[in-house]
C-alpha positions in Angstrom: 33.9 -4.2 -9.6 32.3 -0.6 -9.3 28.8 1.1 -9.7 28.2 4.6 -11.6 25.2 6.4 -12.3 22.8 6.4 -15.5 22.9 10.1 -15.4 26.0 12.0 -14.6 29.1 11.3 -17.1 32.7 10.9 -14.3 30.3 10.4 -11.4 31.2 9.0 -8.2 32.0 5.2 -8.4 30.3 3.1 -5.7 30.4 -0.9 -4.0 27.7 -3.1 -4.7 27.0 -3.2 -1.3 26.2 0.8 -1.9 24.6 0.4 -4.1 22.4 -2.3 -3.5 21.8 -0.4 0.1 20.7 2.5 -1.8 18.8 1.5 -4.4 18.8 4.6 -6.4 21.6 7.2 -7.5 21.4 10.6 -5.9 20.7 12.2 -9.3 17.6 9.5 -9.5 19.2 7.9 -12.4 19.7 3.8 -11.8 23.0 2.5 -10.8 25.1 0.2 -13.7 28.4 -1.7 -13.4 31.0 0.4 -14.8 32.3 -2.5 -17.3 30.5 -5.7 -17.8 32.4 -8.9 -17.3 33.0 -11.5 -19.7 32.1 -14.8 -20.6 33.6 -17.7 -22.6 33.3 -20.9 -24.1 35.1 -22.7 -21.4 33.5 -20.6 -18.7 29.9 -21.5 -19.7 30.6 -25.1 -20.3 32.1 -25.5 -16.8 28.5 -23.7 -15.7 26.7 -26.4 -17.8 27.6 -29.1 -14.3 27.3 -26.7 -11.9 23.8 -26.5 -9.8 21.5 -23.8 -11.2 23.0 -22.9 -7.2 26.5 -22.6 -8.1 25.9 -20.5 -11.6 24.0 -18.1 -9.1 26.7 -17.9 -6.5 29.7 -17.7 -8.8 27.6 -15.2 -12.0 26.5 -13.5 -8.9 30.1 -13.2 -8.0 31.6 -11.4 -11.3 29.1 -8.2 -10.6 29.4 -8.1 -6.6 33.0 -8.5 -6.2 33.1 -6.6 -2.9 31.2 -9.8 -1.2 33.1 -12.8 -0.5 32.3 -17.1 -2.5 30.5 -17.9 1.1 28.2 -15.6 1.6 27.2 -15.4 -1.7 26.8 -20.1 -2.0 25.2 -19.4 1.1 22.7 -16.6 -0.1 22.6 -18.8 -3.3 21.3 -22.0 -1.2 19.2 -19.8 1.2 17.2 -18.2 -1.7 17.2 -21.5 -4.2 16.8 -24.3 -2.0 14.0 -27.1 -3.2 11.7 -26.9 0.3 11.3 -23.3 -1.4 10.7 -24.1 -5.0 10.0 -27.5 -5.1 12.9 -28.7 -7.4 14.8 -26.9 -9.9 14.2 -23.4 -9.7 14.0 -22.8 -13.5 13.0 -25.4 -15.4 12.2 -26.4 -19.3 9.3 -27.1 -21.1 9.9 -28.5 -24.0 6.2 -26.7 -26.1 6.2 -27.4 -29.7 9.3 -25.8 -31.5 10.1 -24.0 -28.6 11.2 -23.9 -25.3 9.8 -22.6 -22.0 12.0 -21.1 -19.6 8.9 -21.4 -16.2 10.2 -19.1 -13.8 7.5 -19.5 -11.3 8.2 -22.3 -9.5 9.0 -20.4 -5.8 7.3 -19.5 -3.0 4.6 -16.8 -4.4 4.1 -18.7 -8.1 5.3 -15.0 -9.8 9.1 -14.6 -11.6 10.1 -12.2 -9.3 10.9 -14.9 -7.0 14.2 -16.2 -9.1 15.6 -12.6 -7.7 13.8 -11.5 -4.2 14.2 -14.7 -2.7 18.0 -13.5 -2.8 18.1 -10.0 -2.8 17.1 -9.8 1.2 19.9 -11.9 1.9 22.2 -9.3 -0.3 20.9 -6.4 1.1 21.0 -7.7 5.3 24.7 -7.8 4.2 25.2 -4.8 2.8 24.4 -2.7 5.5 27.3 -4.3 7.8 30.4 -3.9 4.7 28.9 -0.4 4.8 29.8 0.3 8.0 25.3 1.3 8.2 24.3 2.3 11.5 20.5 3.0 10.1 18.4 0.3 9.5 16.5 0.2 5.8 12.9 1.3 4.6 12.0 -0.2 1.5 9.1 0.9 -0.6 8.2 -1.3 -3.3 5.5 0.2 -6.4 3.9 -2.9 -7.9 1.7 -4.4 -10.4 1.2 -6.9 -9.0 3.6 -10.1 -8.8 6.8 -7.9 -7.1 4.4 -6.6 -4.0 3.9 -10.5 -2.1 7.5 -11.3 -4.4 9.6 -8.2 -2.1 6.9 -8.9 1.0 7.9 -12.5 1.5 11.5 -12.4 1.0 12.2 -9.3 3.3 9.4 -11.0 5.7 11.0 -11.1 9.2 14.4 -9.7 8.1 16.6 -8.3 10.9 17.0 -4.6 9.7 15.1 -4.4 7.5 11.0 -2.6 7.3 9.1 -2.6 3.9 6.3 -1.3 2.4 4.2 -2.1 -0.5 2.3 0.3 -2.8 -0.5 -1.7 -5.9 -2.9 0.0 -7.9 -6.2 -0.9 -5.8 -8.4 -2.0 -9.4 -4.9 -3.7 -11.2 -4.0 -6.6 -9.6 -5.7 -9.7 -10.0 -8.3 -10.4 -6.8 -5.4 -13.4 -6.2 -2.6 -11.0 -6.7 -4.6 -8.4 -3.8 -4.8 -11.6 -1.1 -1.3 -12.7 -1.3 -1.0 -8.8 -0.3 -3.3 -8.3 1.8 -2.8 -11.3 3.5 1.1 -11.0 4.6 2.8 -12.4 7.9 5.4 -10.4 9.4 5.8 -7.9 11.6 7.4 -5.4 10.1 5.7 -5.6 6.8 3.1 -2.7 5.4 1.0 -2.9 2.2 -0.8 0.3 1.0 -3.6 0.0 -2.4 -3.8 3.9 -4.1 -6.2 5.1 -6.3 -4.4 4.7 -9.2 -2.6 3.2 -11.7 1.1 1.2 -12.1 2.7 4.4 -12.9 1.2 6.4 -10.0 2.6 4.1 -7.3 6.2 4.0 -9.1 6.1 8.2 -9.2 4.6 8.5 -6.0 7.6 6.1 -5.1 10.1 7.7 -6.9 8.6 11.0 -5.3 9.4 10.3 -1.6 12.5 8.9 -2.7 13.6 12.5 -3.1 12.0 13.3 -1.0 14.4 15.8 1.4 12.5 16.3 4.4 11.3 12.0 3.6 13.9 11.7 4.7 14.9 13.5 7.8 12.2 12.2 8.9 13.4 8.9 9.0 16.6 9.7 9.5 15.6 10.3 12.9 13.3 7.1 13.8 17.0 6.0 12.5 15.9 4.2 8.9 16.9 5.1 5.3 15.1 4.4 1.9 16.2 1.5 -0.3 13.6 0.1 -2.7 13.2 -3.9 -4.0 12.1 -3.1 -7.6 14.2 -3.2 -10.4 15.6 -0.3 -10.2 18.0 -1.3 -7.5 20.8 -2.9 -9.3 20.3 -6.6 -6.2 17.1 -7.0 -7.7 18.1 -6.9 -11.7 21.9 -9.3 -11.6 20.1 -12.1 -10.0 17.8 -12.0 -13.2 21.1 -12.5 -15.6 21.1 -15.9 -13.8 18.3 -17.3 -15.4 19.2 -17.0 -18.4 22.6 -17.9 -18.4 21.0 -21.4 -17.1 18.6 -22.0 -19.4 21.3 -21.4 -22.2 23.6 -24.1 -20.2 20.4 -26.3 -19.7 20.4 -26.4 -23.0 23.0 -27.2 -24.1 23.5 -30.1 -21.5 20.6 -31.5 -22.4 21.6 -31.4 -26.2 18.9 -29.3 -27.4 21.5 -26.2 -28.8 25.9 -26.8 -28.7 27.8 -23.8 -27.6 27.7 -21.1 -30.2 24.0 -21.4 -31.0 22.1 -18.9 -31.4 19.3 -18.7 -28.7 16.4 -15.7 -29.2 14.5 -14.9 -26.4 11.1 -13.6 -26.2 9.7 -11.8 -22.8 6.5 -10.1 -21.7 7.9 -6.9 -20.3 6.5 -4.0 -18.6 9.4 -2.3 -16.5 12.2 -3.8 -18.7 14.0 -5.3 -16.0 13.4 -9.2 -17.5 14.3 -7.9 -20.2 17.6 -5.8 -19.7 18.7 -8.6 -17.8 19.1 -10.9 -20.9 20.5 -8.3 -22.6 23.6 -8.0 -20.2 23.7 -11.2 -20.3 24.3 -11.6 -24.0 26.4 -8.3 -23.6 28.9 -10.7 -21.1 28.9 -13.0 -24.6 26.6 -15.4 -24.1 25.0 -16.4 -27.1 21.6 -15.0 -27.8 20.3 -13.6 -30.7 17.1 -11.2 -31.1 15.7 -10.6 -27.6 12.4 -10.5 -28.3 10.5 -7.4 -26.2 6.9 -8.7 -26.0 4.0 -5.9 -24.9 0.7 -6.7 -24.7 -2.0 -3.7 -25.5 -0.1 -0.8 -23.6 2.3 -1.3 -26.5 4.5 1.8 -25.6 7.6 -0.6 -25.1 7.3 -1.6 -28.2 6.3 1.5 -30.2 9.3 2.6 -28.8 11.4 0.1 -30.8 9.9 0.3 -33.6 9.1 4.1 -34.1 12.5 4.8 -31.9 9.7 7.9 -29.6 9.3 7.0 -26.0 5.5 8.5 -25.8 3.7 8.0 -22.5 1.2 10.7 -23.5 -1.2 7.5 -24.1 -4.4 5.9 -22.7 -3.8 3.7 -20.4 -5.3 0.3 -20.3 -6.0 -2.3 -17.6 -5.8 -5.7 -19.2 -5.5 -8.9 -18.3 -2.3 -9.1 -18.4 -2.0 -7.0 -15.4 1.6 -6.8 -14.1 2.7 -5.5 -17.8 0.4 -2.7 -17.9 2.3 0.0 -17.5 3.5 2.9 -19.5 7.1 4.0 -17.7 9.2 1.5 -18.0 11.8 2.4 -15.3 14.6 0.1 -16.4 15.1 1.3 -20.2 16.4 3.5 -18.2 19.8 1.4 -18.3 19.8 0.4 -21.8 19.8 4.2 -23.0 22.6 4.6 -20.7 24.4 1.7 -22.7 23.8 3.3 -26.0 24.0 6.7 -25.6 26.2 7.9 -22.6 25.1 9.7 -19.7 24.3 12.7 -20.8 22.2 12.6 -23.6 20.2 9.6 -21.5 19.7 12.2 -18.5 18.7 15.1 -20.8 15.7 11.8 -22.5 14.6 11.3 -18.3 14.3 15.2 -17.9 12.0 15.6 -21.7 9.9 12.6 -20.0 9.3 14.2 -16.9 8.9 17.5 -18.7 7.0 16.4 -21.3 6.0 13.1 -21.3 7.7 12.1 -24.4 11.8 12.0 -25.9 13.0 10.6 -29.5 16.5 8.5 -30.5 17.5 9.3 -34.1 18.5 6.7 -36.2 22.1 5.8 -35.4 20.5 5.0 -31.7 17.5 3.1 -32.8 19.7 0.9 -35.4 22.3 -0.2 -32.2 19.0 -0.8 -30.2 17.2 -2.9 -33.1 20.3 -5.1 -33.1 19.5 -6.9 -30.1 16.1 -5.8 -29.9 12.8 -6.7 -32.0 9.3 -4.8 -30.6 5.8 -7.2 -31.0 2.6 -6.6 -28.9 -0.1 -9.0 -28.6 -3.9 -7.6 -28.6 -6.6 -8.8 -25.6 -8.3 -10.9 -28.3 -4.9 -12.8 -29.6 -3.3 -13.3 -25.7 -6.4 -15.4 -24.4 -6.5 -16.6 -28.2 -3.0 -18.0 -27.7 -3.8 -19.9 -24.0 -6.3 -21.7 -25.7 -4.6 -22.4 -28.9 -1.4 -23.7 -26.8 -3.2 -25.9 -24.4 -5.4 -27.3 -26.9 -2.3 -28.1 -28.9 0.4 -28.7 -26.6 -1.1 -29.6 -23.2 0.8 -26.9 -22.0 -1.1 -24.0 -19.7 0.2 -20.9 -19.8 -0.8 -17.3 -18.1 -1.8 -14.3 -19.8 1.1 -12.6 -19.4 3.4 -15.7 -21.1 0.4 -15.9 -23.4 1.9 -12.1 -24.8 5.6 -14.4 -24.8 3.9 -17.0 -27.0 1.9 -14.9 -29.1 5.0 -12.5 -30.1 7.2 -15.1 -30.6 5.3 -17.2 -33.0 4.9 -13.4 -34.9 9.0 -13.3 -35.2 9.3 -16.0 -36.4 13.2 -16.4 -36.3 15.4 -18.6 -37.6 17.5 -19.5 -34.4 15.5 -21.3 -31.6 13.5 -20.3 -29.2 13.3 -19.5 -25.2 9.7 -18.0 -24.3 9.8 -17.0 -20.8 7.2 -17.8 -18.6 6.5 -15.6 -15.6 3.4 -16.8 -13.9 1.5 -19.6 -12.9 -2.0 -20.0 -14.9 -3.3 -20.4 -11.2 -2.6 -16.5 -10.3 -4.4 -15.1 -13.1 -7.2 -18.4 -13.0 -11.0 -16.1 -14.2 -9.2 -14.7 -17.6 -7.4 -18.1 -18.0 -10.6 -20.2 -17.7 -12.4 -17.8 -19.7 -9.7 -17.8 -22.4 -10.6 -21.5 -22.3 -14.1 -21.1 -23.3 -15.3 -21.7 -19.9 -17.9 -19.8 -17.5 -16.3 -18.4 -15.1 -17.0 -18.5 -11.2 -18.0 -15.0 -9.3 -15.3 -15.8 -6.3 -11.8 -16.2 -7.7 -10.9 -19.2 -5.5 -13.3 -21.3 -7.0 -11.5 -20.1 -10.7 -8.6 -21.9 -8.9 -10.6 -25.0 -8.2 -12.9 -25.5 -11.5 -8.8 -24.7 -13.8 -8.3 -27.7 -12.3 -11.1 -29.5 -12.8 -10.3 -28.3 -16.5 -7.0 -28.8 -16.9 -5.7 -31.1 -14.0 -2.7 -28.8 -14.8 -1.8 -29.0 -10.2 -2.6 -25.6 -8.0 0.5 -24.6 -6.8 0.2 -25.3 -2.7 0.8 -21.5 -1.5 -2.7 -20.1 -3.9 -4.6 -23.6 -2.6 -4.0 -22.1 0.8 -4.3 -18.5 0.0 -8.5 -18.6 -0.1 -8.6 -19.1 4.5 -5.4 -16.7 5.2 -6.4 -13.7 7.0 -6.4 -10.2 5.3 -4.5 -8.2 7.9 -4.0 -4.4 4.9 -7.3 -3.3 3.6 -6.1 0.4 3.6 -6.7 2.5 0.7 -5.1 6.0 -0.6 -5.3 8.9 -3.0 -1.5 9.0 -4.8 -0.9 12.5 -3.0 -1.0 10.6 0.5 1.2 7.6 -0.1 3.9 9.8 2.1 1.1 10.5 5.1 0.8 6.3 5.6 4.9 6.1 6.3 
């Protein structure tokens, strides 16, 4: 399995280990598999009888062909152990007529753990496979959850350093405390005066800065990425869609061949793109519902064919989706348009802040995707109504997906992707339930438990007394200086 850039026709082909090590292609594009492996009924039936760890090792082996079976099995066992997840890695809850895929039982209580517990092991292995003598220095821009999950996954990993940038007022206080208190000798966290797009654009600019690369090389290091622009982050996300389908077949909720619709709360487009790739592999998925919050640029794009980042940016109760530049959409463009037209779109976005696809391209996209947005009021009402009707407590991002799933109202059974513990956003969830919100976020954790009796994840319950290590805040133009 070789990988090519989304922006160059007949570009150089790279191995899986190389693209996981590098993150971003030399031309600024994203790496994509040259071809997509296929799943058939026999394979899916066999996967139904496996554990999540076994499924992960097998599915990743289809994409990461330069990794051995033993390496992938060991990496998956370390990443998805019951010790880290407290039980099954990706359990499914029945909520009314829908199934909620809970991806937040890992060490940071967010779906990013599903990829960022295994990715550091894949990166560490890639250094040896590519005969790399320099150490990796990872830059991460985060809208909240990726930062902590990456810090936790890469903490004290040999031959890797990691620095995370986050918008100072664009994450929840719980997320901020999670990052600011991160332990480890190889980690650093910096807040920026700006939004997530400022952080992400700053990181991409640093990756493209030749002087910065030379500076790092002189110290025996090279830049890499843990964001979902890195294929090593995206590939593990494909696993949980296939695993969820297998679990529903195994439990008799569906039979093989039944189409399963999926609704994903979407910001950077990586999570829903993983579902799209699973579908392209042959997994019987129906419509992929892209659920947007008030920053509804993706829903607008799917519905109009126009991607226009020149719009007002909103800070919402679902901050991990507060994004106007969705990097992984570039990979979808490649599947639909090819490299040359994808590069043209990215150049237009960078130059003009807007690009438009023709009707033929959008017809292809709409065969797989629907775009539905959810207001702040609808998000809060969904949290309240789902808890009142089903006794199920969801966070502010999952609520966006649940609302969109209800609006879509398709004929197939629906899998709603639940991306974070409600306790990561306790004040907003409490407010949605009609409760008075304490001034202190950790008091809000306790009150939310008192009101709902839903268990607080241990990593969040122990966060109150964690020592704050990182307090630096800079302007976006100062990001390189902090390195």
